[in-house]
C-alpha positions in Angstrom: 0.0 0.0 0.0 1.3 3.5 -0.9 0.9 6.4 1.5 1.7 10.0 0.8 3.7 12.2 3.3 4.0 16.0 3.4 7.6 17.3 3.2 8.5 20.7 4.7 11.7 22.4 3.3 13.6 25.3 4.9 16.6 27.1 3.6 19.5 27.1 6.0 23.1 28.5 5.8 24.4 25.1 4.6 21.7 24.4 2.1 18.2 23.0 2.9 16.6 21.1 5.8 13.6 18.8 5.2 11.2 17.1 7.6 8.0 15.1 7.2 5.0 16.8 8.8 3.3 13.6 9.7 6.5 11.9 10.9 8.7 14.6 12.4 11.5 12.1 13.3 12.2 11.8 9.5 14.5 14.8 9.0 17.6 15.5 7.0 19.7 18.2 5.3 21.2 18.6 1.8 23.3 21.2 0.0 20.7 21.6 -2.7 17.0 21.2 -2.8 17.4 18.2 -5.1 20.0 16.5 -2.8 17.8 17.3 0.2 14.7 15.7 -1.4 16.7 12.6 -2.3 18.1 12.3 1.2 14.6 12.8 2.7 13.3 9.9 0.6 16.2 7.7 1.7 15.6 8.7 5.4 11.9 7.8 5.0 12.8 4.4 3.4 15.2 3.7 6.2 12.7 4.7 8.9 10.1 2.5 7.4 12.5 -0.5 7.5 13.4 0.3 11.1 9.8 0.5 12.2 8.9 -2.7 10.5 11.9 -4.5 12.2 10.8 -3.2 15.6 7.1 -4.0 14.8 6.1 -0.4 15.5 3.2 1.3 13.9 4.1 3.4 10.9 2.5 6.9 10.9 0.1 7.3 8.0 0.1 10.5 6.0 -3.3 12.1 6.0 -2.8 15.8 6.8 -4.6 18.6 5.1 -2.8 21.9 4.7 -4.3 25.2 3.7 -2.7 28.5 3.0 -4.2 31.4 5.0 -3.7 35.0 3.8 -2.7 37.6 6.4 -1.8 41.3 6.2 1.6 41.8 7.8 
């Protein structure tokens, strides 16, 4: 079964940091957005393997995000 997770990217001095919204323990950094994205996918794959080995419940991605306008 395929699940979809939501990635959050933030620019940092060394490149980019990424984290999954539904699974905050899945976090990584990369020099470019492309490298960061690839490393996040790898981190997700490894975390799934670890959770399965430990017989832990894998968080399911079902978050709804909405942009909210605000005058600042």
